[in-house]
N, C-alpha and C positions, 0 to 999 in steps of 0.2 A: 723488565730486562731479562733476556734469556741467559741463564747461567751456562758457563762453558767449563769443561775440564781443562784446567790450566796447570802446566808444569811450572815449577819455580824458575825465576829468571836465571839464566846461565851466568856464571862469573869466571869461566875458564877461558874466555876469549874465543870460543867456538860458537857456531850457530846453534840455536836450540834444536832439540830433537823433534821438531815439528815444522810444518810448512808455514811460511809467512802468510799473514792475512792480506798483506799488500806487498807487491814487489814492483818497483819501477826500474826498468832496464834501459840504460843508455839513452836517457832523455836529453834531447837537444832542442833549444828554443832560440830563435833569432828575432830581434826587433830591428828591422832595417839592416844597417851594417853592423849592429852590435850583437855579438854572440853572448846571450845571457846565461845559457847553460850548454855545456858540451859533454855529451855522453855521461851524464850523471845517473848513478843507480842508488836505490834506497830500498831496504828491506824492513818491514814492520811486522813484529811477531805479537800474537795475542798474549795478554798478561805481561806486557813489558812497557816501561817508560823509555822512549827513545829521544835523546836530545839531538836537535839539529843545530850545529854549531858553525860559526863563521862570522867574519866582519860584516858590517853593512855593505851591501853590494856584492856579497859572496855568492848570492843566488838562492838563499833560503826562501825568501818570499816567492820568487818565481817558481821554485820547485813545489811549494805548497799550492800555489795557484794552478799549476799543471795537474796536481793530484785532485784538486777540488773542482775542476771544470771551468775555472775562470779563464785560463789560457789553454789554447790548443798546442799540441807539440808538433815540431817539425820532423822529429825522428825519435824512435824509441817506443816502448810499449809499457802499458800499465796492466798488471794482473791483480785481480781481486779474487782471493780464494783459489788461485791457480788458473783462472779464466781471464782471457784478455778483455779489457773494457776500454771504451772510448767515451769520455764524459764531455758532452757538448755544453753543459751548464752546471752550476753549483747544485741545482735541484736534482740533477741526475746522479751526481756524486753522493748527495745526501740519501737518495733512494737506495744507493748501494751500501749505506752504513757509514759514510764518512762525514763527520761534522767538525766544524771549526768554530772556536771561540777566540775572537780577536781581542787585542789590547784595548781597543775602544769598543765597549759593549754595544752591539747593534740591536738592542731591544727597544721597547716602547715604554718610556718612563711613566706615562700617565695611565697605563693599564695595570691591572693587578699582576701579582706574581704568577698566579694560575693562568691568566689570560695570555701572558707572555710565553709561558711554557707550552701552551696548547694552541697558540695562534695558528689558524688555518686547519686545525685538527680538533676543533672543539666537539665534545660529545653533545649529541642532540636528542631531544625528546619531543615527539610530535612536530618535528621540523624546526623547533626553537632550541637555542643553546641551553643546555642544562647546567646552570651555574653550580648547583650542588654536586653533580657528577664531576664537573671540571675541577672543583676544589678538592674533592675526594681523591681523584686520580693524581693531581699535583702533589697532594700531601703524601700519598703513598710513595711517589718517586722521591720526594725530598727526604722522607724518613729512611728510605732505602739507602740514601747517601749519608745518613747521619746528620741531616741538616734540620735545625729547628727554626723554620721560616714559615710565617703565616701565609698560606697561599692566597688569602683574600686581601692582603695588604697591598698598597700601591707600590710598584717597583721603585719609582723615583724617590720614595721616602727612605730607601735603604742606602747605605754607603756603597761605593763602587765595588768593594770586595764581595758583598752579598749579591750584587747584581751579576758579577762574574760567575758566582756559584749557581745562580738561577739560570744563566746561559748554559752552564754545564749540565744542569738538571734537564733543561730543554733537550739538549743533545742526547742525553740518556733516555729520555722518554721516547725518542724516535728510534730507539734500539741501535745506537751507534756502535759499530764494531771498531771504528778508528776515531779517536778524538784528538784534534789538533789544537793545542793551546799556544797562541802566539803572544809572547811577552805578557803572560797573565799576572805577573807579580810586580810590574814596574811601579804601580801606585799603591801597593799594599804595605802595611806595617808587618812586624815580625809575627804577631798573633794571627793576622789574617793569612799570611803565607802558610803558617802552620796548619790552619784549618783547610786551606786549599790542598795542601799536601796530604792531609788526612783523607780528603775526598778522592784524590788521585790514587792513593794506595788502595782504597776500597774498590775503585773501578778496575785497577790493575788486577786485584784479586778476583774480580768477576770476569776477567778475560778480555777486557778492552785493551787495544793497543793505543798508547798515548804518545803523541809527538809533542815534545816540550821545547819551545824556543825561548831562550832567555840569555841576557848578557851577564847575569849574576852567576859567576862560576861556582860559588859556594852552594847555591841552590841546585845547580846541575849535579854536583857531586853528592848532594843529599838525597835526591829523588830519582835520578836517572840510572838505568841499567846499562844502556848501550848508547853510543853516539855516532853520528855521521858528521864528518867535518868537510866543509866546502871552502874553497878559496878561488875568487875570480871566476866563478861559474864552472869550476872543475871539482870533481870528487878528489879529496885528498886521501881520506882513509875512513874506514869504519873501525871503531874501537870499543872494547868494554871499558866502562867508566872506571871501574875499580882497578884496572891495570894501567891507567894513564894518569900521570901526575899533572897538576894544574900547569906547571911550567912547560911541560911537554905539549899539553893541549894548546897553550897560547902560541907556542912556536909553530905548531902545525897550522893554526888559524891565520897567523900573520906572515908566516914564511920567513921570519927573521928573528934574530936573537933580541932579548929584552935589554940591550945595552943602554937604551935611553932611560928605562926605569932604574936600572942599576946605578947609572950616573946621577939621576935625581936623588936617590937615597943617599949616595955618598956626599952630595952637596947640600942636603937639607939641614935645617936648624943652624944656619950660620949667620943669620942677620943680627947685627948689633942693635940692642935696644938702648938708645942714648939720645940725649937732647930733648927737644920739645916734640910731643906727639904731633903727627900730621893731623890726626883726628882724635878728639877726646869726647866721649859720650859721658854726660854727667846726669845720673838719675833718670835716664830716658826710659819711658814706659808708656803703656797704653792700656786702659781699663779693659779687662777681660782677655787681653792678648799677651801682655808682658809686664812683669813686675819691674820696678825701677832698677835700671842696670847701668853700671859704670864700665867703660871700656876705653883703653888707650891703644892707638895704632901708630906705629913708628914708620919712618921712611924705609922702603925696601923690605918690609916685614910681611910675612904671610901669617895671618891668624886663622887657625882652623876652629870653626864652631862645631863641636861634637855633641851628640845627643840623639836620643831616639826621636821618631816622628812625634810631633806635637810638643816637643820640649821647649820651643820658643826660638829656635834658630832662625827660621824664616821671618818671624815677627820682628826680631831684632834687626835683621838685614833690611827689612822694609822701612823701619824707622830711621836707620842710618842713611838711607838713600832718598828719603822724602816720598817714597811710594805710599806710605801711610803717615799720618800726622800724630806725633806724640802728644799725650795728655800732660805728661810731666817731663821735667828735665830739659836739657838743651844739648846741642852738639857744637863743639868748638873746632873750627877748621883753621889750623895754624894760629891758634890762640884767639881767633875771632869767633865769638859766641853767637850762635844763630839757632833759630828754629827752622828746620827744613820743611817747607810747606808743600812742596811738590817735587817730582823728578826733575822738572826744568830748573827749579831752584838749586837742586843738587848738582845738575850738569854745569850750571854757571860757576859752581865752586869746585869743578873738576872731580866730581864723584860720579862714577858710572855703576849702574846696577843691572845685572842680568838675572831676570826672574826665573824661578824654578818651573813656572808654567810656560814652557816654550811655545805651545800652540796658541794659548789665549793672549799672552802678554809679550810675545816676541815675534814669531813668524807671521809675515803677511804673505800668504801663499800665492796670491794672484799678482804680486809684484815681482819684478826680476831680482836676481841676486844683487845687482848694482844698486837698485832702489832700496832694497832692504839694508844693505851696508850703510847707505848714506842717510838713513832716516834721522838718526840722532843728531848728526852734524847739521842737517837742514833745519831741524827743529830748533837747535840752539841759535842759528843765524836768523830764524824767522822766515816764514814762507814767502815773504815779498822780496827776499834776497836769494835767488837761486844760486846754487853752487856752479861756478864756471865749468864748462864742459871739459876743459883741459885738466882742471883739478879733479873732477869726477873720474876721468879716465885714469889719471895717475894714481889716485888713492885706491881705486878698485883693483887695478892691476897689481899694485904693491901688496895688497892683503890677500889676493888670490894666491900669489906666490908664497907669501910669508906663512900662511896657514895651510897651504897645500889643499885648497878647496877644490873639490872635484864634482862635476866637470868645471874646468877653469873657464867658464863661459859667463860673462857678466849679464848676458841677455836671457839666460835660463830662468824659468819660473821657479821661485823658491819652493813651491809645493812639490816639485819633481826631484828635489835633492833628498839624499838619505838623511836620517836623523843626525848623524855625526857631522855631516857637512853643513846642515842647517845650523847646528850649534856653533860651528866655526864661523859662519857668516855673522851670527849674533855677536860673537866675541869681537870680530872685526868691526862691527857697528860701533862698539864702545871704544875700542882702541883708536879709531879714527878721531874721536873727540879729544884725544890726548889727555886721559885722566891722570890724576895724581893718586886717586883711590879707586880701586876696582873691587866691587862686591859681587861675588859669583855664587849664586844659589843653585846647587845641583847642576853644574855645567856639563857633567859627563853622564848624567842619568840616561839610561836607555840607548846608549851608543856603544859601538863595538870597541874591542880592546885596542885596535890600531888608532882610531880617532881619539880614544880616551888618552892614550899615551902621548899623542901629539899635543893635546890641550894641556895635559899636565906639564909637559916640557915647556910649553909657551908660558904658563903661569910662573914657573921657576925662572925663566929668562926675563920676564917682566919685573919680577922682584929684584933680580940682579941689576936691572936698569934703574932701580929706585922707586918703582911704583909700589904702593902699599896695597895689599890684597886681603880681603876677608873671604875665606873659602869655606863653603858648606857642602858636605856630601854625606849621604847615608852610609857610604862605605868607609868605615873607620880606617882601614888600611890606607886609603887614598888621602884622608885628612892627615894621618901621621906621616905619610911620605912627603907631603908638601909643606907642612906648617912649621914655623919657627916657634910659635906659642900656641897653646891650646886653651880654649874656653869651653868648659863642659857645662851643658845646660840640662835642666830637668824641670818638668812641670812649669814651663814658661818663666824660668828664672835661672840666673847664673849660679852654679853651685861650686865651681872650682875654676881656677886659672893657674897655669904653670908653664914654664918653658918646656918645649918638646925635646927633652933629652932622655933617651933610652926609655921612652914611654911606649907601652905595648897596647894592643887592642884590649887585652885582658885587664890592664890597669884602668883604662877608660871605663870599661864595663863595671869594674869593681867600684869606681867612684860613683857611678850612677846607682848601682845596687846598694852601695853603702849608705848613700843618701836616703834611699827608699827604706832601708832597715832603720835608720835613725828616726825617720818620720813615724814609722810603725811603733817603735819603742816609746817615742814621745807620746803618741796617742794612747798607748797602753797605760803609761804612767799617769796620763791625764785622767 
């Protein structure tokens, strides 16, 4: 990697005292009658992390694709190092020093780390690929980023976090001047995010301009120097991160006040816990996944499952919904004790489960919005009893309106919707079954603040209507905002349960950390 003289990132709100490495001026792109971008500009400076902010559909992906040669532009110019460029393909953009690492790592899992890093650029000796030279070069690049990864290991054997770091190392090896990271942290835990940020800071120090796209505002404020905010295909503003509060940023992104969230917070924690539980889990557990766990859920109550990744939140949700079968214990639904053997078994008892893995276990991309919405209802009726057309039309139109799904087109293919709108279709799928118990595992992960707010408001509304909700989110603020009662988990077991009254994020983290300290002290005494 060529070292560059880099000035420290500016924090005074003015442009750095040097020329941008990339400047996009007045970019406009139209798809048919839809104006995706209208006169949007973007400046990227060497040695700076630049956050690209906006809701789903704001134009972030379109702008990135215009920069990387995936889309041509209808108007505007792209300057690289002050010279106008027209990229007709991603390879042309890469040749100019612009590399992208997407949320879904597009490498070859059955090849080695080194083979992925140097694919198409393998060093050769006497016409044959030199594996030794390839591994040596890959190791030098990895070490230069502070990464201890064996270049000869098979990529697919590594977790997704390591695969993303390898994708970044590949971009570095081709001498990238601009590195675009599109939602790189959506599937990473805290330690993995910290390692990624360490690599990003190292690259920033080497003069690379980094574009960071993320829906996690805390991460943006931790790593980014400058931000560009888009809304509805328009440039809202360029800001220094240090000079912009999170509340102000959200208002700029969504173009309206956060009255919905403020109303949620004022209404939270009001469910009365009384009478017979709607659901009672008695010693439910699964070998290697979850220790035996008890849980009561009352009518109209929202229980928030809090904990770090791997704590057992998802495992408990899957056992409560019949997605996995418990080895021990049983679940009582309105005092009727049962072992839930399948999701169909759970649906018959008015339990709906929305999985955290939207892509693999929820979205059917080649089906329409209407077909995706009606899948669970059709499954509960049986495939030999099709839903009458009039009923189909009524239900789909009802939930398109109720959840503000965009576009409001029942014939649109699911794969063409934004992540937030896909998530709302999945929520509609389960609401159509008229559940008494709704289990939501990461229903707002990877979606923009506007769609997230709408889903949170809908959860609160459903609880007011008497539906009981189990809510899981990696964002503790979200769990605390919505839940009446908290269940804190760690190491695949329940460690605490309490009403959500004046509980803070720090309190939850202290519970988790305190449990960890107790275990360490016990091990020391032992």
